[in-house]
Backbone as CSV, one residue per row, in Angstrom:
resi,resn,N_x,N_y,N_z,CA_x,CA_y,CA_z,C_x,C_y,C_z
1,MET,-6.125,-27.752,-27.080,-4.999,-27.227,-26.322,-4.192,-28.381,-25.734
2,THR,-2.919,-28.137,-25.636,-2.053,-29.143,-25.043,-1.939,-28.895,-23.544
3,THR,-1.367,-29.839,-22.876,-1.146,-29.699,-21.436,-0.254,-28.496,-21.148
4,PHE,0.738,-28.273,-22.016,1.617,-27.129,-21.843,0.829,-25.823,-21.949
5,ASP,-0.062,-25.731,-22.913,-0.884,-24.528,-23.071,-1.763,-24.302,-21.846
6,ASP,-2.316,-25.389,-21.329,-3.155,-25.291,-20.122,-2.345,-24.780,-18.940
7,ARG,-1.140,-25.310,-18.792,-0.282,-24.882,-17.688,0.126,-23.418,-17.852
8,GLU,0.421,-23.026,-19.091,0.803,-21.640,-19.356,-0.349,-20.696,-19.022
9,THR,-1.547,-21.049,-19.420,-2.725,-20.227,-19.135,-2.968,-20.146,-17.628
10,ALA,-2.823,-21.263,-16.951,-3.015,-21.273,-15.494,-1.984,-20.384,-14.811
11,PHE,-0.730,-20.443,-15.267,0.317,-19.612,-14.689,0.025,-18.128,-14.921
12,GLU,-0.398,-17.785,-16.133,-0.724,-16.396,-16.442,-1.887,-15.904,-15.589
13,ASN,-2.888,-16.738,-15.401,-4.036,-16.366,-14.564,-3.610,-16.159,-13.113
14,LYS,-2.752,-17.041,-12.612,-2.269,-16.906,-11.236,-1.448,-15.625,-11.081
15,PHE,-0.592,-15.341,-12.058,0.213,-14.127,-12.015,-0.680,-12.887,-11.972
16,ALA,-1.696,-12.851,-12.820,-2.622,-11.705,-12.856,-3.363,-11.586,-11.530
17,HIS,-3.793,-12.691,-10.984,-4.517,-12.679,-9.706,-3.608,-12.177,-8.581
18,ASP,-2.384,-12.684,-8.537,-1.429,-12.253,-7.510,-1.107,-10.765,-7.628
19,ALA,-0.971,-10.274,-8.863,-0.703,-8.853,-9.072,-1.872,-8.002,-8.592
20,GLU,-3.087,-8.466,-8.826,-4.268,-7.733,-8.358,-4.316,-7.704,-6.832
21,LEU,-4.031,-8.823,-6.195,-4.019,-8.873,-4.730,-2.948,-7.945,-4.163
22,GLN,-1.779,-7.916,-4.792,-0.700,-7.029,-4.343,-1.119,-5.566,-4.466
23,PHE,-1.746,-5.219,-5.581,-2.212,-3.847,-5.793,-3.236,-3.459,-4.727
24,ARG,-4.173,-4.351,-4.443,-5.183,-4.065,-3.412,-4.536,-3.909,-2.049
25,ALA,-3.578,-4.764,-1.739,-2.895,-4.683,-0.441,-2.125,-3.366,-0.317
26,GLU,-1.456,-2.943,-1.396,-0.720,-1.684,-1.351,-1.667,-0.495,-1.182
27,SER,-2.829,-0.546,-1.791,-3.811,0.536,-1.628,-4.305,0.606,-0.183
28,ILE,-4.582,-0.540,0.399,-5.024,-0.580,1.801,-3.901,-0.089,2.704
29,ARG,-2.667,-0.543,2.422,-1.509,-0.089,3.204,-1.373,1.427,3.148
30,ASN,-1.534,1.981,1.962,-1.398,3.432,1.814,-2.468,4.174,2.597
31,ARG,-3.687,3.662,2.607,-4.746,4.298,3.407,-4.421,4.214,4.896
32,LYS,-3.931,3.058,5.326,-3.606,2.874,6.744,-2.467,3.814,7.177
33,ILE,-1.428,3.889,6.364,-0.291,4.738,6.754,-0.676,6.205,6.698
34,ALA,-1.568,6.564,5.785,-2.036,7.954,5.717,-2.808,8.324,6.974
35,HIS,-3.638,7.418,7.459,-4.390,7.694,8.687,-3.441,7.790,9.886
36,TRP,-2.429,6.927,9.906,-1.428,6.989,10.974,-0.706,8.338,10.940
37,ALA,-0.268,8.748,9.752,0.458,10.017,9.610,-0.435,11.194,9.985
38,ALA,-1.683,11.157,9.565,-2.613,12.241,9.907,-2.757,12.350,11.424
39,GLY,-2.789,11.221,12.102,-2.855,11.218,13.565,-1.629,11.874,14.180
40,LEU,-0.452,11.570,13.620,0.778,12.197,14.118,0.759,13.705,13.898
41,MET,0.100,14.133,12.820,0.017,15.562,12.515,-1.080,16.249,13.327
42,GLY,-1.853,15.452,14.068,-2.936,16.026,14.864,-4.159,16.410,14.052
43,LYS,-4.344,15.759,12.928,-5.451,16.100,12.027,-6.656,15.188,12.288
44,ASP,-7.813,15.623,11.792,-9.050,14.867,12.004,-9.261,13.818,10.911
45,GLU,-10.346,13.076,11.048,-10.671,11.981,10.129,-10.899,12.469,8.703
46,ALA,-11.529,13.609,8.542,-11.772,14.147,7.199,-10.446,14.439,6.494
47,PHE,-9.509,15.024,7.222,-8.182,15.272,6.652,-7.514,13.952,6.301
48,ALA,-7.608,12.971,7.193,-6.968,11.672,6.966,-7.489,11.015,5.702
49,THR,-8.769,11.130,5.448,-9.360,10.547,4.243,-8.806,11.211,2.988
50,GLU,-8.719,12.524,2.998,-8.159,13.248,1.847,-6.657,12.997,1.716
51,TYR,-5.978,12.921,2.835,-4.538,12.669,2.825,-4.248,11.277,2.257
52,ALA,-5.110,10.324,2.550,-4.947,8.975,1.995,-4.977,9.019,0.474
53,LYS,-5.840,9.862,-0.084,-5.902,10.001,-1.542,-4.595,10.585,-2.077
54,GLU,-4.008,11.520,-1.351,-2.724,12.097,-1.762,-1.621,11.037,-1.750
55,ILE,-1.626,10.217,-0.717,-0.609,9.167,-0.594,-0.774,8.157,-1.733
56,ILE,-1.999,7.789,-2.033,-2.251,6.838,-3.126,-1.789,7.436,-4.454
57,ARG,-2.067,8.724,-4.684,-1.598,9.379,-5.916,-0.071,9.415,-5.960
58,ALA,0.540,9.669,-4.829,2.006,9.714,-4.773,2.611,8.359,-5.136
59,ASP,1.906,7.291,-4.796,2.415,5.946,-5.066,2.487,5.651,-6.560
60,PHE,1.745,6.377,-7.372,1.745,6.149,-8.815,2.859,6.905,-9.543
61,LYS,3.612,7.737,-8.834,4.634,8.551,-9.490,5.781,7.713,-10.037
62,GLU,6.210,6.708,-9.289,7.304,5.851,-9.723,7.153,4.481,-9.090
63,PRO,7.760,3.465,-9.678,7.651,2.117,-9.113,8.278,2.044,-7.719
64,GLY,7.743,1.189,-6.913,8.281,0.992,-5.572,7.663,1.936,-4.556
65,ASP,8.212,1.895,-3.363,7.674,2.667,-2.248,8.394,3.984,-2.014
66,ALA,9.448,4.256,-2.764,10.275,5.436,-2.517,9.469,6.731,-2.587
67,ASP,8.527,6.809,-3.507,7.729,8.029,-3.646,6.825,8.257,-2.437
68,VAL,6.248,7.199,-1.912,5.390,7.316,-0.725,6.237,7.684,0.491
69,ILE,7.362,7.023,0.635,8.241,7.301,1.776,8.732,8.742,1.729
70,ALA,9.118,9.209,0.556,9.602,10.587,0.424,8.518,11.584,0.830
71,LYS,7.280,11.351,0.408,6.176,12.248,0.774,5.957,12.230,2.286
72,LEU,5.939,11.045,2.857,5.717,10.944,4.301,6.858,11.580,5.092
73,VAL,8.093,11.367,4.657,9.245,11.975,5.344,9.114,13.490,5.312
74,ALA,8.758,14.034,4.151,8.608,15.489,4.029,7.458,16.001,4.883
75,ASP,6.330,15.303,4.854,5.149,15.750,5.593,5.280,15.564,7.095
76,LEU,6.082,14.580,7.507,6.224,14.295,8.945,7.559,14.771,9.504
77,ALA,8.213,15.682,8.825,9.506,16.190,9.288,9.392,16.662,10.730
78,GLY,10.277,16.144,11.566,10.266,16.518,12.974,9.319,15.675,13.815
79,THR,8.483,14.875,13.173,7.523,14.035,13.899,7.919,12.567,13.852
80,ALA,8.313,12.102,12.662,8.727,10.710,12.494,9.859,10.669,11.484
81,ASP,10.854,9.844,11.761,11.968,9.723,10.824,11.693,8.604,9.817
82,GLU,12.575,8.498,8.843,12.374,7.525,7.769,12.309,6.095,8.294
83,ALA,13.121,5.774,9.285,13.113,4.416,9.836,11.761,4.082,10.456
84,ALA,11.199,5.029,11.204,9.889,4.808,11.823,8.804,4.663,10.750
85,ILE,8.920,5.449,9.697,7.938,5.383,8.607,8.030,4.037,7.903
86,ARG,9.237,3.589,7.622,9.413,2.284,6.966,8.870,1.151,7.838
87,GLU,9.143,1.228,9.125,8.638,0.202,10.043,7.108,0.191,10.057
88,LYS,6.503,1.370,10.119,5.041,1.458,10.113,4.475,0.964,8.789
89,MET,5.164,1.260,7.680,4.704,0.768,6.376,4.709,-0.758,6.341
90,GLN,5.721,-1.371,6.920,5.774,-2.834,6.969,4.617,-3.384,7.795
91,ASP,4.344,-2.750,8.932,3.228,-3.182,9.774,1.900,-3.041,9.032
92,CYS,1.737,-1.904,8.363,0.498,-1.658,7.614,0.349,-2.645,6.466
93,MET,1.463,-2.990,5.813,1.402,-3.941,4.705,1.016,-5.325,5.211
94,ALA,1.543,-5.723,6.349,1.180,-7.024,6.918,-0.316,-7.059,7.229
95,GLU,-0.834,-5.982,7.816,-2.268,-5.900,8.109,-3.089,-5.918,6.817
96,ALA,-2.627,-5.192,5.814,-3.344,-5.099,4.542,-3.386,-6.456,3.846
97,ARG,-2.269,-7.150,3.833,-2.256,-8.484,3.206,-3.218,-9.426,3.913
98,LYS,-3.237,-9.359,5.222,-4.161,-10.205,5.977,-5.598,-9.861,5.618
99,GLU,-5.919,-8.582,5.523,-7.275,-8.169,5.146,-7.654,-8.681,3.759
100,VAL,-6.720,-8.572,2.811,-6.988,-9.031,1.446,-7.210,-10.535,1.426
101,LEU,-6.355,-11.273,2.128,-6.508,-12.726,2.152,-7.775,-13.152,2.881
102,ASP,-8.118,-12.431,3.944,-9.326,-12.767,4.701,-10.597,-12.425,3.932
103,SER,-10.488,-11.527,2.947,-11.675,-11.155,2.169,-12.113,-12.278,1.239
104,GLY,-11.233,-13.265,1.025,-11.601,-14.420,0.237,-11.432,-14.276,-1.241
105,ASP,-10.859,-13.185,-1.705,-10.665,-12.997,-3.146,-9.335,-13.533,-3.590
């Protein structure tokens, strides 16, 4: 292999690793925001756990966060507006990224 091939392989490996970390962080973020939303709805921990699964499934409908935000806006109508949901999602993502990085993977 040439140096160029080595660099290309290293770049591809880094890209795959970064994509995996992003996916894990988004999954953690979705669980965190689901628990937050369940709390706003006055629901218990068992509901929050199941609701987190719904939020994670919603995230697979289309690329980006629009599908998750739309579900949360609909489910939290009258409780939290889109701006509050987006702000909480950013907070949850920051926490999730920190958790992923602190896990050492």
